[in-house]
N, C-alpha and C positions, 0 to 999 in steps of 0.2 A: 363358161370359163374363159378368162382372158389370159393369153400367154405372151410373154415378152422376153426377148433375147438381147443381151448387151455384151459388149466387148470392152474391157477396161484393163488398166495396167496391173491391177491386182484384185484379189477377191473382195477386200474391204471396199474399194471404190465401186466394184460391180454391185455389191449388196446395197450400197447407198443409192445408186442409180435405180435399182429395182424397187427399193422401198419407196423412193420418191414417186415412181411411176405407178406402182401397183398397190402400195400401202403396206402396213405391217403384217397383214394376213397372208402375204405371198409365200409360197412354198417353192424351194428350189427343185427343179425337175432334173437338170443335168448341169455339169460343169466340165470344162476341158481346157487344156492349154493350147493356144493357137499362135501362129506366126503370120506375118504379112506375106502375101504371095510373092513369088519370084526369088531370085538369088539374094537380093538385098535383105529379104526378110530374115535370113539366117544370121545376119550381122546386127540385127536389131533385137532389143529385149522381147521375149515372148510375152503374150498377153493371155488373159483368162476370158473365156466365153462362158457365160452363165445364162441358163434359161430358167425362168420362173413362171408360175401360174397362180392365179387367184380366182376363187369362185365369186361370181357377181350375183347378188340377190336381186331379183326383179322388183320393179317398183310396186307392182300389184301385190299387196299382202294377202296371205291366205288366212282364213279363219282357223282357229285351233283344230276343229274337226277335219277341215279340208287339208291342213298341213299334215296331220297324222295319217289321213287316208293316202295322201300323195307319197309319204315316206314308206308306208306299208306296200304300196304298189311297186315302188322302186326295189324294195327288198325282195318282193315276190318275183319280179322280173329277173333280178340278179341270180336268185336261187334256181330259177328255171333254166337260165343260161348255163349255170355251172353244172346242173344235172345233165343237160343235153351234152355238154362237153365231156362229162365223165363217162357217159355211155358210149359216145363216139370214140373216146380215147382209151377204152378198156383194152388192156393188153391181153394177148392170148394166154390162157392158163392162170392169169392173175386177176382176181376180182377187183373192180374199182374201189370197193370198200377198204381194201388193204392200203391203198395210197391215201384215201380220204382219212383213215385213222392215223396214219403217220403225219399227215399235214395238221390234223387236229391236235395231236400230242405236241407238235412243234409250235402250236398256237399261231399259225400263219393266218394272215388276213385273207379274206375272200379274193381280193385282187391278186395277191401273190399266188394263191392256190390256182386261180384260173390260168395264170401265166405258166406255172409248172405243169398243169394238166395238158398243155399243148405238146409236151414231150412224151406223153404216154401213148402206147398202142402203135408206135411206128417201127417197132422191131420185134424180133422173135424171142430174145433172151432177156430175162429179168435183170441180169447184170448190166447189159447194155442200156436198158431203160433207166436203171438207177444212175448210171454214168451221165446220161443226157440230162436227167433231172438235176443232178449235182452241178453240172456245168452251167445250166440255165440259172440255178439259184445263185451261183457264184457271181453271175453278171448283175445281180441286184446290189452288190457291194462295190463301191468305188475303191480302187486300190490306193493305199496310202503311200505316197512317194517319200521315202525316208531321206532326210538331208544327208548329203555326202560331203566328203572332204573333212578338213580339220578345223573349220571355222568354229568360233565360240557359239554355243547355243544357249539362248535364254528362253526358258519355258515356264509358262504360267498355267496353273491348273484351276479351273473354275467349275462351278456346279452347285447343286443343292446341298443342304446339310445331310450328313450321315451317309454319303456315298463312298467314302474312303479316300478322299483326296490326299490327306497327309500320309497315310500308309502307302498309297501308290507312289508318291514322291520318294518316300524312303526306299522303296524297292528299286526304283530307277536310279536314284543317287547311289545306292549301295553297289549296284551292278557296275556303274561307271567308275566309281571310286576304288572299289576293291578288286573287281575282275578286269576292268579295262585300264586301270592305273591312271585315270584322268584326274585333273584337279577340279574339284567340285565345291560349290557353296550353296547354302540354302537360305532363302529369305521367306519370311512370313508377314503378311499384312492382316492376318487373322488375329486381331487383338480383342475380338468380341466374344468368341467361344471360350468358356472356362477350361483351362488346361491345354488349349491349343498350342500356345507358345512353348510350354513345358514339354509337351509331347514331341514337338519337332526338335527341341534342344536335346532331348534324350536320344533321338535318332541320330542327331549330328554327332553327339559324343561317341556313340557306338560305332558309327561309320568313320569318325575321325575327320569331320569336315566342319567349317565354321558356319554359324547361323546368325543372321541379322534379323532384328525385329523392327518393322517400320509402321508408322501410324499416319503417314501423310504422303501424297504423291511426291513431294520434294525429297522426302527421306528415302523413297525408293530409288530415285535418281542417284542420291549419295551412296546408297548401298551398292548399286551396280558399278559405280565408279570405284568403290573400294575393292570390288571383286573383279576388276577388269582383267586380271591376269589368269582367271580361272577358265577352264575349258568348257564347263557347263554350270549354269545357274538355274536352280529350280525355285519357283515362287509359289508358295501356298497362299490360298485366299480364303476369305470368309464364305461359308455356305450361305447362299441367298435363295429365297423363294422366287420361283418363276412368276408368281402371282403379284409380285411387288416390283414393277419395272424400275422404280427409283433406286433400289438396291443395286441393280445391274448398272445403272447410269453412274452411281457412285464408284463402282469398280472400274468403269471405263475411264474415269478421271486419272486413275493410277497408270493406265496403259497408253494414254494419248502421247504421241511423240516418240514412242519406242518402236521404231520401224522393224527391228530385227526380232521382236518378241513373237514367239510361237505360243498360241493359246489353245489349250486342250479342254474340251468339255468332258468332265468325268460324270458318268451316269451309272446307276445300278441296274443290272440286268433283270432285277426283280420288279422293276417299275412297269406299270401298264403302258401299252402302246400309245394311248391317247395322251397320257401324262408326259411320256418321252417327247412327243412332238411339241407339246406346250412348252416344255423346258427348253427345247432346242430353239423355238421361235423367240424365247426371251433372251437367250444368250448369243444367238447368231450375229447380232449387231456388233459384237466384239471382234468379229473376224476370226473365226475358228479354223485351226489347221486340221483338226481331226477330233474324234471322240475316243474315250477310253471306257470300256465297260467293266465294272467290278462285280463281285459276288456271283460269278458264274457258277460257283459250287452251291449256291443257295436257291437255285431254281431248276425246274425240270423242263423248262421250255425257253427258247431264245427268239421266239417269233417277234417280240417287240423290237429287237435289234434289226431284224430284216425289214420290218415295216418302216422304221425311221430311216434307214439307209436307202431304201428304195424310193421313198418319197422326197428325200432331201439331197441325196448324193453325197452326204458327209461321210468321209472314210472312217474306218476304225483302225486305230494305231496299236492298241494293246487290249488284252483281256487279263483279268485277274481272277484267281480261283482259290483264295484263302488269305490268311493273315501272315503267313511266314514271310519274313524279309531276308533276302531278296528273291526267294525261290518262286513264290506264287504269282508270277506275271509272265506273259508270253506275247510275242509279237503276233498281230492279227493279219491274216491274209485271206482274200476272198474265197479261195478253194478250201482252206481250213475252216472258215466260218460256215460255209455251206455244209460241210461234213458234220460239224458240231451241231448245227441246227437240226439236221435230220437224224442225228444219233448214229452216224457211221463212224467206225473206228478210224482215228487219225494216227 
């Protein structure tokens, strides 16, 4: 495995540097805001430090049988390590199977389960043990730093088809327009999906906010100029397959040059962990601010969210759990996410 750390003025530049150094298969390990040392550092803009890693395949290729045998040996070794950890970490009066079942029901990855198992068996009370596990699980999620102040926010929502981008936008727009009394506008560049424009216009009429439809990058610039007096602008986009990089590149053409644009990757919590990572890799080149997970009411396990956040350090901004506008959306916080994953009342 090759690991690289870079420091840049923003996340987009850092990702570009990492992709150039490690390639498109690199996965973000951690990210944080840093300043230059000394007193002068506090008077200069903060920078972002990002660490990424990529697996390197050896030049010597394995035959199919050898490759399968090697993979089985790695899995066997991993299971053996986990078994030993479970026995060693067995809490007094609580069988290891109890925690193994909770982890299984949460659909946690073996790597995350091993990390959480380190918190078992170091105390006498089950409640204390659960508290430690929740605290450690919360550390798998990077906190989302919500923008402060009264500056205008321009937010674009990207992601695959069918994850609920338009409904999510309607919920957030309704909250800000109706509950917070902000001046809001909606823009859609989704002229491909049948009924997409009409759906957003219906939401706009209900909420009482203007809606603009754009079909080219230059038209998006014109629409943003038209809505320059608004407090918040929400941009809906066409759902794109992560398997077709050209589609994501086309979307990037709309966003180039918009330095104040916040981009949110909308994902369904029902999607498999492997597919979530594949989707993230396809969209991360856009420079994502955070993720939003929808359809939390349609799944019994949220392990995929844990795995993605642990492996990439991408924060979660919101969770949605239904179709009601604007009620079925809530801010996401690491501690709350940990409790939801393990089924602890929040």
